[in-house]
C-alpha positions as CSV (number, residue, x, y, z in Angstrom):
1,X,4.4,-100.5,-137.7
2,X,5.8,-103.0,-135.0
3,X,4.0,-104.8,-132.9
4,X,4.1,-104.9,-128.9
5,X,3.4,-107.2,-126.4
6,X,4.1,-107.4,-122.6
7,X,6.3,-109.7,-121.3
8,X,7.1,-112.1,-118.1
9,X,10.6,-110.9,-117.0
10,X,13.3,-112.4,-118.2
11,X,11.3,-114.3,-120.9
12,X,11.7,-111.6,-123.4
13,X,15.6,-111.5,-122.8
14,X,16.3,-115.2,-123.3
15,X,16.5,-115.5,-127.2
16,X,19.2,-112.4,-126.5
17,X,20.4,-113.0,-122.8
18,X,23.8,-114.2,-123.2
19,X,24.7,-111.6,-126.3
20,X,23.4,-108.9,-124.1
21,X,25.4,-110.5,-121.3
22,X,28.9,-111.3,-123.5
23,X,30.6,-109.1,-121.8
24,X,29.8,-110.2,-117.7
25,X,32.6,-112.2,-116.0
26,X,31.0,-116.1,-115.9
27,X,34.9,-117.7,-115.9
28,X,35.8,-115.1,-112.8
29,X,32.7,-116.8,-111.1
30,X,33.0,-120.4,-111.8
31,X,36.5,-120.1,-110.5
32,X,35.7,-118.0,-107.3
33,X,32.4,-120.7,-106.3
34,X,34.6,-123.7,-107.2
35,X,37.6,-122.8,-104.3
36,X,35.1,-122.4,-102.1
37,X,33.1,-126.3,-103.2
38,X,33.4,-129.0,-100.1
39,X,35.9,-131.1,-100.3
40,X,34.6,-134.5,-101.7
41,X,35.1,-138.1,-102.9
42,X,32.7,-137.7,-105.4
43,X,31.3,-134.7,-107.9
44,X,30.2,-132.0,-105.8
45,X,25.9,-131.7,-106.6
46,X,25.6,-128.4,-106.8
47,X,22.0,-125.9,-106.9
48,X,22.4,-123.7,-109.8
49,X,19.6,-120.9,-108.0
50,X,18.1,-118.4,-111.2
51,X,20.6,-120.5,-113.6
52,X,19.3,-118.1,-116.7
53,X,20.4,-119.7,-120.0
54,X,22.7,-121.8,-118.1
55,X,26.0,-120.4,-118.5
56,X,27.3,-120.5,-115.1
57,X,26.0,-124.3,-115.1
58,X,27.8,-125.6,-118.0
59,X,31.3,-123.3,-116.3
60,X,30.5,-125.5,-112.8
61,X,29.7,-128.6,-114.7
62,X,33.2,-128.9,-116.8
63,X,34.8,-128.3,-113.7
64,X,33.1,-131.9,-112.2
65,X,30.4,-130.7,-110.4
66,X,26.9,-132.1,-110.9
67,X,25.0,-129.5,-111.4
68,X,20.7,-128.9,-111.0
69,X,19.4,-125.8,-112.5
70,X,16.4,-123.9,-111.3
71,X,15.1,-120.8,-112.5
72,X,10.8,-119.1,-112.9
73,X,12.0,-118.1,-116.5
74,X,10.2,-120.5,-119.0
75,X,12.4,-119.2,-121.5
76,X,14.9,-119.3,-120.0
77,X,14.7,-122.7,-119.1
78,X,14.2,-123.3,-122.4
79,X,17.5,-121.8,-123.2
80,X,18.8,-123.3,-120.7
81,X,18.3,-126.9,-121.7
82,X,19.1,-126.0,-125.1
83,X,22.8,-125.4,-123.7
84,X,22.9,-128.3,-121.7
85,X,20.7,-130.8,-122.8
86,X,19.3,-134.0,-121.1
87,X,21.6,-134.8,-118.6
88,X,21.5,-131.5,-116.9
89,X,17.8,-131.4,-114.4
90,X,16.2,-128.2,-114.8
91,X,13.1,-126.8,-112.3
92,X,10.8,-124.2,-112.6
93,X,10.8,-123.5,-109.0
94,X,10.2,-119.9,-107.2
95,X,12.9,-119.2,-104.7
96,X,10.3,-117.6,-101.9
97,X,8.3,-121.0,-102.1
98,X,11.1,-123.7,-102.6
99,X,10.9,-127.1,-101.6
100,X,12.8,-129.4,-103.7
101,X,13.0,-133.5,-103.2
102,X,17.0,-134.0,-102.5
103,X,19.5,-132.9,-100.7
104,X,23.2,-130.6,-102.5
105,X,26.2,-130.1,-101.5
106,X,26.3,-126.3,-102.7
107,X,24.1,-123.9,-104.2
108,X,24.7,-121.0,-106.2
109,X,22.7,-118.0,-107.0
110,X,24.6,-115.0,-109.0
111,X,24.0,-112.0,-111.0
112,X,22.0,-110.4,-108.7
113,X,19.3,-112.2,-108.3
114,X,18.2,-112.3,-104.7
115,X,18.2,-108.4,-105.3
116,X,14.5,-109.0,-106.6
117,X,13.3,-110.2,-103.3
118,X,12.2,-107.2,-102.4
119,X,8.9,-107.4,-99.7
120,X,9.9,-108.4,-96.3
121,X,10.7,-111.8,-95.4
122,X,11.3,-113.0,-99.3
123,X,14.8,-113.4,-98.3
124,X,14.6,-115.1,-95.5
125,X,12.1,-117.3,-97.0
126,X,14.5,-118.2,-100.4
127,X,17.1,-118.0,-97.3
128,X,14.8,-120.8,-95.8
129,X,14.0,-122.7,-99.1
130,X,17.8,-123.1,-99.9
131,X,19.2,-124.0,-96.2
132,X,16.6,-126.5,-96.4
133,X,18.1,-128.1,-100.1
134,X,21.9,-128.2,-98.3
135,X,23.4,-130.9,-97.2
136,X,25.3,-130.2,-93.5
137,X,28.2,-128.1,-94.0
138,X,26.6,-127.3,-97.5
139,X,27.7,-124.1,-98.8
140,X,25.4,-121.0,-100.3
141,X,27.4,-118.7,-102.4
142,X,25.1,-115.4,-103.9
143,X,26.2,-112.1,-104.9
144,X,24.2,-108.7,-104.4
145,X,23.5,-105.6,-106.1
146,X,25.1,-102.3,-103.2
147,X,23.0,-99.9,-102.0
148,X,25.6,-97.5,-103.7
149,X,25.4,-99.2,-107.5
150,X,21.8,-99.4,-107.0
151,X,21.0,-95.9,-105.4
152,X,23.9,-94.0,-107.7
153,X,24.7,-95.8,-110.5
154,X,21.6,-96.9,-111.7
155,X,19.5,-94.6,-109.6
156,X,17.7,-92.5,-112.1
157,X,19.7,-92.7,-114.8
158,X,18.7,-94.0,-118.8
159,X,20.8,-95.4,-121.6
160,X,19.8,-97.8,-124.7
161,X,21.7,-99.7,-127.8
162,X,21.2,-101.2,-131.2
163,X,22.8,-104.1,-131.4
164,X,21.9,-104.8,-135.6
165,X,19.1,-107.5,-135.1
166,X,17.7,-106.3,-131.6
167,X,18.7,-102.4,-130.2
168,X,16.8,-101.4,-126.3
169,X,15.7,-98.6,-124.0
170,X,16.4,-99.0,-120.3
171,X,14.8,-96.7,-117.9
172,X,15.4,-96.5,-113.7
173,X,13.8,-95.4,-111.2
174,X,15.2,-95.1,-107.6
175,X,12.4,-94.5,-104.4
176,X,15.4,-94.3,-101.2
177,X,12.1,-94.4,-99.1
178,X,11.3,-98.1,-100.3
179,X,15.0,-99.0,-101.3
180,X,13.9,-100.1,-104.6
181,X,14.8,-99.3,-107.9
182,X,12.6,-100.1,-111.6
183,X,13.8,-100.8,-114.0
184,X,11.5,-100.3,-117.0
185,X,13.2,-101.4,-120.0
186,X,11.5,-101.9,-123.6
187,X,13.1,-104.3,-125.8
188,X,13.2,-104.1,-130.3
189,X,13.5,-107.3,-131.8
190,X,13.8,-107.6,-135.7
191,X,11.3,-110.0,-137.5
192,X,12.1,-111.6,-140.7
193,X,9.7,-109.3,-142.8
194,X,11.9,-106.4,-141.6
195,X,9.4,-104.8,-138.9
196,X,10.2,-104.9,-135.5
197,X,8.2,-106.5,-132.7
198,X,8.2,-104.2,-129.6
199,X,8.4,-106.0,-125.7
200,X,8.7,-104.1,-122.4
201,X,9.9,-105.9,-118.8
202,X,9.8,-104.1,-115.5
203,X,12.1,-105.1,-112.8
204,X,12.3,-103.7,-109.6
205,X,15.6,-104.6,-107.1
206,X,16.2,-103.2,-103.7
207,X,19.5,-103.2,-101.6
208,X,19.7,-104.9,-98.1
209,X,22.1,-104.1,-95.2
210,X,24.4,-106.2,-93.7
211,X,22.2,-107.1,-90.6
212,X,19.7,-107.8,-92.8
213,X,21.4,-110.1,-94.6
214,X,22.8,-111.6,-91.4
215,X,19.8,-112.0,-89.8
216,X,18.2,-113.9,-92.8
217,X,20.9,-115.9,-92.9
218,X,20.3,-116.9,-89.1
219,X,16.9,-117.5,-89.4
220,X,17.7,-119.6,-92.2
221,X,20.0,-121.6,-90.3
222,X,23.0,-120.4,-92.1
223,X,26.3,-119.1,-90.7
224,X,28.3,-115.9,-92.5
225,X,31.6,-116.9,-94.0
226,X,33.1,-114.7,-95.6
227,X,31.9,-111.4,-97.7
228,X,33.9,-110.4,-101.0
229,X,34.2,-107.2,-103.1
230,X,32.6,-109.1,-106.2
231,X,34.4,-112.6,-106.6
232,X,37.9,-110.8,-106.0
233,X,39.5,-110.9,-102.8
234,X,39.1,-107.7,-101.7
235,X,35.8,-107.1,-99.1
236,X,33.9,-104.6,-99.7
237,X,33.9,-100.7,-99.6
238,X,31.7,-98.1,-99.7
239,X,32.4,-97.4,-103.7
240,X,31.7,-101.3,-104.0
241,X,28.9,-102.4,-106.8
242,X,28.5,-106.0,-106.1
243,X,28.5,-107.9,-102.5
244,X,29.7,-111.8,-102.8
245,X,28.6,-113.5,-99.7
246,X,29.6,-117.2,-98.6
247,X,27.0,-118.9,-96.3
248,X,27.1,-122.1,-95.0
249,X,24.3,-124.7,-93.4
250,X,25.3,-125.2,-90.1
């Protein structure tokens, strides 16, 4: 019989997260971000919010940035520490209550992390805390899942896969009234004795209108420089799955 445990969101993913997301386009994200960093005489000080296992942090560091990673999951930060080593500071913090002791030239928040700010006022709180951490003229690059993706692609779907030493079942449900999509994810991981351990997580995301993001940005003292379709050159449209926003501290 397998053992069943409940997990804090993303804690159970940490050991398998990089394999799970191996097909995602971190290199393209890093190139997009690097092209929008402020022109400086010294290496850019970059805050990687919701840094996860540190894959993007490493790519930005390879492009000459001095990176500080922030995440609220201890297990993800432990994976990031193994990847990045002692020279990259890692901080545990919640975006909605973040207060950092120093200033940065830029901040990034990728892979739809801001969609997890589901309660009214959460987005403004996160952007306000980020703006406080930026120097005047500092840049914030983030992405969000679109309404189309949360309503129509995730929607009320379910799927799963078996990758040998771990397997998962992913069940989605969308509430149009609250604009929230709930992900109920069950992960099965093989132990050394051959049995499987079952872990369950519940994630919730919401989508934001452009007006909501613009209002939260303005309240935080950030202006919108650009909005692109998924780290590309085109503008977002009705079928866009992810939008990438570029904000600047006034």
